[in-house]
C-alpha positions in Angstrom: -34.6 55.8 -122.0 -36.8 58.6 -123.0 -39.2 58.2 -120.1 -36.5 59.3 -117.5 -36.8 63.0 -118.4 -40.7 62.9 -118.0 -41.1 60.6 -115.0 -42.9 63.4 -113.3 -45.6 63.3 -115.9 -46.4 59.6 -115.5 -48.9 60.1 -112.7 -50.1 63.8 -113.5 -53.0 64.7 -115.6 -51.3 67.2 -117.9 -52.0 68.9 -121.1 -49.4 70.3 -123.5 -50.8 73.4 -125.2 -49.9 72.7 -128.8 -51.6 71.2 -131.8 -53.3 68.0 -131.3 -55.0 65.6 -133.7 -57.7 67.3 -136.1 -60.0 66.2 -138.8 -57.1 66.5 -141.3 -55.1 64.0 -139.4 -57.8 61.2 -140.2 -58.6 59.5 -143.4 -61.5 57.3 -144.0 -61.6 54.5 -146.7 -65.3 53.8 -146.4 -66.7 50.3 -147.6 -63.3 49.8 -149.4 -63.0 46.0 -148.7 -65.8 43.8 -150.1 -66.0 40.6 -148.1 -66.3 37.3 -149.9 -68.6 36.2 -146.8 -70.8 38.3 -144.7 -70.2 38.6 -140.9 -71.9 39.9 -137.8 -70.3 43.1 -136.6 -71.8 43.2 -133.0 -70.9 40.8 -130.2 -73.1 41.1 -127.0 -71.3 41.7 -123.6 -70.9 39.1 -121.0 -73.9 39.3 -118.6 -75.4 42.7 -119.7 -75.8 41.9 -123.2 -74.6 45.4 -124.3 -73.3 45.8 -127.9 -69.5 45.5 -128.4 -67.9 45.6 -131.8 -66.9 42.0 -133.0 -63.2 42.0 -133.4 -61.8 41.7 -136.9 -58.0 41.2 -136.3 -55.8 43.3 -138.8 -52.1 43.0 -139.4 -49.6 44.4 -141.9 -46.5 42.6 -143.3 -43.0 43.7 -142.2 -42.1 44.8 -145.9 -45.2 46.9 -146.0 -46.5 45.5 -149.1 -49.5 43.6 -147.8 -51.9 43.4 -144.9 -54.4 40.8 -143.8 -57.9 40.9 -142.2 -59.6 37.9 -140.4 -63.2 37.7 -139.6 -65.8 35.2 -138.5 -68.6 34.7 -141.0 -72.3 35.4 -140.1 -73.0 31.6 -139.8 -70.3 31.5 -137.1 -69.0 28.3 -138.7 -65.7 29.4 -140.4 -63.1 32.3 -140.0 -61.8 33.8 -143.3 -58.5 35.7 -143.9 -58.5 38.2 -146.6 -55.3 39.9 -148.0 -55.6 43.6 -148.3 -53.8 46.2 -150.2 -52.5 48.6 -147.4 -52.9 51.7 -149.7 -56.3 51.2 -151.2 -57.6 48.8 -148.5 -59.1 46.8 -151.2 -59.1 43.0 -151.5 -56.1 41.2 -153.1 -57.2 37.7 -154.3 -59.9 35.6 -152.6 -60.1 34.8 -148.8 -58.7 31.9 -147.2 -61.2 29.8 -145.3 -60.4 28.1 -142.0 -63.4 25.7 -141.8 -64.7 25.0 -138.3 -62.9 28.0 -136.8 -65.1 29.6 -134.2 -63.5 33.0 -133.5 -60.8 35.3 -135.0 -58.7 35.7 -132.1 -55.4 37.2 -133.3 -53.5 37.7 -136.4 -49.7 38.1 -137.5 -48.7 39.1 -141.0 -45.6 37.8 -142.6 -44.1 38.8 -146.0 -45.2 35.4 -147.4 -48.5 34.8 -145.4 -50.1 35.0 -142.2 -50.5 33.2 -138.7 -54.0 33.1 -137.2 -55.0 32.4 -133.5 -58.5 30.8 -133.5 -60.4 28.1 -131.6 -62.0 24.8 -133.0 -63.2 21.5 -131.9 -60.7 18.7 -131.7 -60.9 16.1 -134.3 -63.7 13.6 -133.8 -62.5 10.6 -131.9 -59.8 12.5 -130.0 -59.3 10.9 -126.6 -60.0 13.0 -123.5 -61.4 15.8 -125.6 -63.8 18.3 -124.1 -67.4 17.4 -124.1 -69.9 18.8 -126.7 -67.1 19.7 -129.2 -66.2 22.7 -127.0 -63.4 24.4 -129.0 -59.8 24.8 -127.8 -57.2 27.3 -129.0 -55.2 26.5 -132.1 -52.6 28.4 -134.1 -52.5 28.2 -137.9 -49.5 29.2 -140.1 -50.3 29.8 -143.9 -47.8 30.5 -146.5 -48.7 31.9 -149.9 -52.5 30.8 -149.3 -51.5 27.2 -148.2 -51.6 25.8 -144.8 -48.1 25.2 -143.5 -48.9 23.9 -140.0 -51.5 24.0 -137.2 -50.8 23.6 -133.6 -53.3 23.1 -130.8 -52.6 25.2 -127.8 -55.2 23.5 -125.6 -56.7 20.1 -125.2 -55.4 16.9 -123.7 -51.8 17.0 -125.2 -50.9 20.5 -123.7 -49.5 20.2 -120.4 -51.6 21.8 -117.5 -51.1 20.7 -113.9 -54.6 21.9 -113.0 -56.4 20.1 -116.0 -56.8 20.1 -119.7 -57.9 23.6 -121.2 -60.5 24.6 -123.7 -61.4 28.1 -124.9 -65.2 28.6 -125.6 -64.6 32.3 -125.6 -61.2 33.2 -127.1 -60.6 36.6 -125.7 -56.8 37.2 -126.0 -54.2 38.0 -128.6 -51.4 36.7 -130.8 -48.0 38.4 -131.3 -44.8 37.5 -133.0 -41.1 38.5 -132.4 -38.8 37.8 -135.2 -35.8 38.6 -132.8 -37.0 35.5 -130.6 -38.3 33.5 -133.5 -41.4 32.9 -131.4 -45.2 33.4 -131.7 -46.8 34.1 -128.3 -50.6 33.6 -127.6 -52.3 34.9 -124.5 -55.9 33.8 -124.1 -58.7 33.1 -121.8 -59.2 29.3 -120.9 -61.3 27.0 -118.8 -60.3 23.7 -117.5 -62.6 20.7 -118.4 -60.6 18.1 -116.3 -58.4 18.1 -113.2 -58.5 20.1 -110.0 -59.6 23.4 -111.9 -62.4 21.7 -113.8 -65.2 24.2 -114.4 -63.1 27.3 -113.6 -61.8 30.0 -115.8 -58.3 31.2 -116.1 -55.8 32.0 -118.8 -53.0 30.5 -120.8 -49.8 31.8 -122.3 -48.3 29.6 -125.0 -45.1 30.0 -127.2 -44.7 28.4 -130.7 -41.6 28.2 -132.8 -41.6 29.1 -136.4 -41.8 25.4 -137.5 -45.0 24.9 -135.4 -43.5 23.3 -132.4 -45.2 24.1 -129.1 -42.5 25.1 -126.7 -42.6 25.2 -122.9 -40.5 28.1 -121.7 -39.6 28.2 -118.0 -40.6 31.5 -116.7 -42.7 32.3 -119.7 -45.2 29.6 -120.5 -48.2 29.5 -118.3 -51.3 27.0 -118.2 -53.1 28.9 -115.5 -52.4 32.4 -114.6 -55.0 35.0 -113.7 -58.2 33.3 -112.3 -61.3 34.7 -114.1 -59.3 36.8 -116.3 -61.4 39.8 -117.5 -58.9 41.5 -119.8 -55.6 40.8 -121.5 -52.8 43.0 -122.9 -50.0 41.3 -124.7 -47.1 42.6 -126.8 -43.9 41.1 -128.3 -40.5 41.5 -126.8 -36.9 40.5 -128.1 -37.0 37.4 -126.1 -39.6 35.3 -123.9 -41.3 36.2 -121.8 -43.2 38.7 -123.7 -44.8 41.8 -122.1 -48.1 40.8 -120.5 -50.8 42.2 -118.4 -54.0 40.7 -116.9 -57.1 42.2 -115.3 -58.7 39.8 -112.8 -61.9 39.7 -110.9 -60.2 39.9 -107.4 -59.5 43.7 -107.6 -56.2 44.3 -109.7 -54.4 44.8 -112.9 -51.1 43.3 -112.9 -48.1 43.7 -115.2 -47.3 39.9 -114.9 -44.5 39.5 -117.5 -42.6 37.9 -114.7 -44.6 35.1 -113.1 -47.7 35.2 -115.7 -50.1 35.1 -112.8 -51.9 37.3 -110.1 -48.7 39.0 -109.1 -45.8 41.1 -110.3 -46.3 44.7 -110.8 -49.7 46.2 -109.5 -50.9 48.6 -112.2 -54.2 49.6 -110.8 -56.8 48.8 -108.2 -60.2 48.0 -109.6 -63.6 47.5 -108.2 -64.7 43.9 -109.3 -67.4 41.3 -109.3 -67.3 37.6 -110.4 -66.4 37.5 -114.0 -66.1 41.2 -114.4 -63.8 44.2 -113.6 -65.4 47.0 -115.7 -64.3 45.7 -119.0 -60.9 47.5 -118.7 -59.5 46.1 -121.9 -62.9 46.0 -123.8 -64.6 42.8 -122.3 -66.0 40.3 -124.7 -64.4 40.6 -128.2 -61.7 42.9 -126.6 -58.2 42.5 -125.3 -56.3 43.8 -128.3 -54.3 46.9 -129.0 -54.4 47.8 -125.3 -50.7 47.8 -124.9 -48.2 48.8 -127.6 -44.5 48.8 -127.9 -43.2 52.2 -129.0 -41.3 52.3 -132.3 -37.5 51.4 -132.1 -37.8 51.4 -128.4 -38.1 48.8 -125.5 -40.8 50.9 -123.8 -44.6 50.1 -123.8 -47.9 52.1 -123.2 -51.1 50.6 -121.7 -54.6 52.1 -122.3 -57.6 50.9 -120.2 -60.8 52.3 -118.7 -61.4 52.4 -115.1 -63.9 53.7 -112.4 -61.0 54.6 -110.0 -60.4 53.1 -106.6 -61.2 54.4 -103.1 -61.3 52.8 -99.6 -59.1 49.7 -99.8 -60.1 46.7 -97.6 -58.5 43.3 -97.3 -59.3 40.6 -99.8 -60.3 37.9 -97.1 -61.1 35.3 -99.6 -57.7 35.6 -101.3 -55.6 36.7 -98.6 -51.9 37.2 -99.0 -52.1 41.1 -98.6 -54.4 41.5 -101.6 -57.0 44.2 -101.6 -60.5 45.1 -102.8 -61.8 48.6 -103.3 -64.8 50.6 -104.1 -65.5 52.7 -107.1 -64.4 56.4 -107.3 -67.1 56.9 -109.9 -69.7 54.9 -111.6 -68.8 55.9 -115.1 -65.5 54.8 -116.5 -62.6 57.0 -117.4 -59.5 56.5 -119.7 -56.1 55.9 -118.2 -52.6 55.0 -119.4 -49.6 53.6 -117.9 -46.0 53.7 -119.2 -43.3 51.0 -118.9 -39.7 51.6 -119.6 -39.3 47.9 -120.5 -41.5 44.7 -120.4 -40.9 44.4 -116.6 -40.8 47.9 -115.3 -43.7 50.4 -114.5 -42.7 53.9 -114.8 -43.9 55.7 -111.6 -45.4 54.2 -108.5 -47.4 51.0 -108.3 -50.9 51.0 -107.1 -51.1 50.9 -103.2 -51.9 47.6 -101.4 -52.3 49.5 -98.0 -55.2 48.2 -96.2 -57.5 51.1 -95.1 -56.1 53.5 -97.7 -58.7 56.0 -98.7 -57.1 56.8 -102.0 -56.4 53.7 -104.2 -55.7 55.5 -107.6 -53.5 58.4 -106.8 -50.8 56.9 -109.3 -53.1 56.8 -112.3 -52.3 58.9 -115.3 -55.8 59.9 -116.3 -56.5 60.8 -119.9 -60.2 61.7 -119.1 -61.8 62.8 -115.8 -65.3 63.5 -116.3 -68.9 62.1 -116.0 -69.2 60.6 -119.5 -68.6 56.9 -119.7 -65.7 55.7 -121.8 -65.3 52.3 -123.4 -63.4 50.5 -126.1 -60.1 52.1 -125.2 -57.1 51.2 -127.3 -53.7 52.5 -128.0 -51.1 52.6 -131.0 -47.7 54.1 -131.5 -46.9 56.9 -134.0 -43.1 56.7 -133.1 -40.8 56.2 -130.1 -42.4 59.0 -128.2 -46.0 59.6 -129.3 -49.2 57.4 -129.3 -52.8 57.8 -130.0 -55.3 56.7 -127.4 -58.9 56.2 -128.6 -62.3 55.4 -126.9 -65.9 55.7 -127.2 -68.0 57.9 -125.0 -71.5 57.8 -123.7 -73.0 61.1 -122.2 -75.2 60.7 -119.1 -74.4 56.9 -118.7 -76.8 54.5 -117.0 -74.6 51.8 -115.2 -76.9 49.4 -113.5 -74.6 46.5 -113.1 -71.7 46.5 -110.7 -68.2 46.2 -112.6 -69.8 45.9 -116.0 -70.5 48.3 -119.0 -72.8 51.3 -119.2 -75.4 52.2 -121.8 -76.6 55.6 -123.1 -76.3 57.8 -126.1 -73.2 57.2 -128.0 -71.5 60.6 -128.5 -68.5 59.6 -130.7 -65.1 58.0 -130.8 -62.3 60.1 -129.3 -58.8 60.2 -130.6 -56.3 61.7 -128.3 -52.6 62.4 -129.0 -50.3 61.5 -126.1 -46.5 62.5 -126.2 -44.1 61.4 -123.4 -47.1 60.6 -121.1 -48.8 64.0 -121.6 -51.9 64.9 -123.6 -51.4 67.2 -126.6 -54.4 69.2 -127.5 -57.9 68.3 -127.4 -59.1 64.9 -128.7 -60.5 64.6 -132.2 -64.1 63.4 -132.1 -65.8 61.3 -135.0 -69.3 60.0 -134.8 -69.0 57.7 -137.8 -65.7 56.1 -137.2 -65.0 53.2 -134.7 -62.2 50.9 -133.7 -63.4 47.3 -134.4 -59.9 45.6 -135.1 -56.3 46.0 -134.4 -54.7 49.4 -134.6 -51.5 48.8 -136.9 -48.6 51.2 -137.4 -47.7 51.2 -141.0 -44.2 51.9 -142.4 -45.2 55.5 -143.4 -46.2 56.2 -139.8 -49.9 56.0 -140.2 -51.8 54.1 -137.7 -54.7 52.2 -139.4 -57.6 49.9 -138.4 -60.8 48.3 -139.5 -64.4 49.2 -138.7 -68.0 48.7 -140.1 -69.8 51.7 -141.5 -73.0 51.4 -139.5 -75.2 53.3 -136.9 -73.6 52.6 -133.5 -76.1 52.4 -130.8 -75.0 51.9 -127.2 -78.4 52.8 -125.5 -79.7 49.2 -125.0 -78.6 45.6 -124.9 -78.6 43.4 -127.8 -81.6 41.3 -128.4 -81.5 38.0 -126.5 -79.9 35.5 -128.8 -77.6 38.0 -130.5 -77.7 40.7 -133.0 -79.1 39.8 -136.4 -77.2 42.6 -138.3 -74.8 41.5 -141.0 -72.2 43.4 -143.1 -70.4 42.5 -146.3 -68.0 45.4 -146.5 -65.3 46.6 -144.2 -64.1 50.1 -143.9 -60.6 51.3 -142.8 -59.4 54.5 -141.1 -55.8 55.8 -140.8 -54.6 58.7 -138.5 -51.5 60.5 -138.8 -49.4 62.6 -136.2 -48.8 65.6 -138.7 -51.3 68.4 -139.5 -52.7 68.1 -143.0 -51.5 64.4 -143.6 -55.2 63.1 -143.6 -57.4 63.4 -146.6 -60.8 63.1 -145.2 -62.9 60.4 -147.1 -60.6 58.4 -149.3 -61.9 57.2 -152.6 -62.6 53.5 -153.0 -63.0 51.0 -155.8 -66.2 49.7 -154.0 -69.6 51.4 -154.2 -70.0 53.5 -151.1 -73.4 53.8 -149.5 -72.4 56.3 -147.0 -72.0 56.4 -143.2 -74.6 57.1 -140.6 -74.1 58.8 -137.2 -76.3 58.8 -134.1 -76.3 62.5 -134.1 -79.2 63.0 -136.5 -77.0 64.1 -139.4 -77.0 60.8 -141.3 -77.2 61.1 -145.0 -77.6 57.5 -146.0 -78.4 54.2 -144.6 -75.8 52.2 -143.0 -73.9 49.8 -145.3 -75.2 46.5 -144.1 -76.5 43.4 -145.8 -77.8 39.9 -145.1 -76.1 36.7 -145.8 -77.0 35.3 -149.3 -74.5 32.6 -150.0 -71.4 31.1 -148.5 -68.3 29.7 -150.4 -65.7 27.4 -149.2 -62.1 27.0 -150.2 -60.4 23.7 -149.5 -57.1 24.0 -147.7 -54.3 21.7 -148.8 -53.4 19.0 -146.4 -50.7 20.2 -143.9 -49.1 19.0 -140.8 -51.0 19.1 -137.5 -48.9 19.1 -134.5 -49.3 19.1 -130.8 -45.6 18.1 -130.4 -44.3 19.6 -127.3 -40.6 20.8 -126.8 -39.8 21.5 -123.3 -37.0 23.9 -122.5 -34.9 23.5 -119.2 -37.2 24.1 -116.5 -36.9 25.7 -113.1 -39.5 26.2 -110.3 -42.3 28.3 -111.4 -43.2 31.6 -109.6 -46.6 31.6 -111.1 -49.5 32.3 -108.6 -52.2 29.7 -108.9 -55.7 30.5 -107.8 -58.5 27.8 -107.9 -61.6 29.1 -106.2 -64.2 27.1 -104.5 -67.0 26.1 -106.6 -70.3 28.0 -106.3 -73.3 28.2 -108.6 -74.0 31.8 -108.6 -71.9 34.9 -109.3 -70.6 36.9 -106.4 -70.1 40.6 -106.0 -66.8 41.2 -104.2 -67.6 45.0 -103.3 -70.8 46.6 -104.2 -70.2 49.9 -102.4 -70.2 52.8 -104.7 -69.4 56.5 -103.8 -68.8 59.9 -105.6 -71.3 59.0 -108.3 -71.5 61.5 -111.0 -73.4 59.0 -113.0 -76.6 57.1 -111.9 -75.9 54.7 -109.1 -76.0 51.0 -109.8 -78.8 48.9 -108.7 -77.6 46.1 -106.4 -80.4 43.9 -107.5 -79.3 44.1 -111.0 -75.8 43.1 -110.2 -74.6 39.5 -111.0 -75.2 38.6 -107.5 -73.3 37.4 -104.4 -73.3 34.3 -102.5 -71.3 33.7 -99.4 -68.6 31.2 -99.5 -67.0 31.2 -103.0 -66.9 32.2 -106.7 -68.9 30.5 -109.3 -67.6 27.6 -111.2 -67.7 29.3 -114.5 -68.7 32.3 -116.4 -72.0 31.5 -117.9 -73.9 33.3 -120.7 -76.3 36.0 -119.9 -79.5 34.4 -118.7 -82.8 35.1 -120.3 -84.5 38.2 -119.1 -81.2 39.7 -117.3 
């Protein structure tokens, strides 16, 4: 494995003095995709209400001839999947509509169609369904525009020893392995019955190519990381697939083995109830955070972190688990490398009670006072990746273990080869990452975004952003000088892009919804049929916490603060005795 020669670089902040990415590496297809339905490009963050990009899942077919984009319409009533030409990034035909779908949670492209992870209410009259039509996770397969099957991944017919699961917020991802012949879905869930009722955890489910939900011992999980705050998931040649979770007890785990709050400890993180600093993007995140290198068994993870100092015992969780304080108030970008789906290159994060330094193993991509968010990673080849993030200069971070606000200064694109930075990051103020970063057959990494003014200086208005868009832009980046072509031509009218740096030449391309079309899908099998493979004792760690009515701060101490110190009164709060029964919406006035 190529990592062995460069193991010493894994935990070292190193720059290679050679050509990095430049403006000629990047091409922009501004407003190239006209949508059949408008959608809302802004999703408010949990608790703080700060703006996040609403995810638009994007995927390319294995034969390279087609791509697909999924999005939730602005009425938030249906999800639409549009075929896209991977050269011009224009629409091919009309969008397929999945009526009643509430979120676009993950997308896999096939040569003959696509598979979509979404959430929707169970059919009326379903026995033991969640109250108030709370949606549950569901996987759709479409072939040549026609629904082939759908399989519910939650609800009363999916086995869970701790209670039936729903997914009102579908943070997570969908991946597919042709070698294994399996789809894998990893998503946040909440129990609406049983011993875990009212609590949030997560679920990993596997589905065969014919739509059969399949329980695989040592791979399937119905309750893994309690209060999962971030997911990274990537396909492997066989189950279990590579998985990581960020939980709100103080760690990020490579949990491919076990699927719970254990395994390989990647990082210590300062946390609060329902939050750990949005390491994988927070609300509308948990995609393109981990990538499998091309023609390799190795993986790379990118996340944002405040670092870790002064480890103490997690008295509530016990079992040698730890908590920590922030090293900084702002978040920096870090990466971790894995030689395979089970093995971290380099040292694990320490679990030594009393340790002053809890992040010495981290390979930092940034180490400054600017706040980093929306971190993602994509592979160019078997050795090099692009790591991207957004920055705020002089951030204000008033809430423990949540996001920051301030002036957006651009999206960064950093070339990393064999664990080391190459050159300086490319900075763009009018390109963002708002959907999956996909490596095309020609080596380009491409992703969708909305051409708009991006403002991170204040929370979204209570009740959600009213901004809508009816066009999607795409950007592609290449790991070779001169391979990009700046702004590409488009068959759609281009209104231009706006930046926040005062150099805007045109208004952002946004519009308001004027009409909605519906396309009827052909009747297709709906299944919750469950195939159980030979079982063995599970090594999944199960955590069900005591019920409480208010959020709880696990550690509020903050030191070494280059950014303004957080206000403890602005934190989600802490009540002695336990965690909250669920993660609620941001209250009015907070």
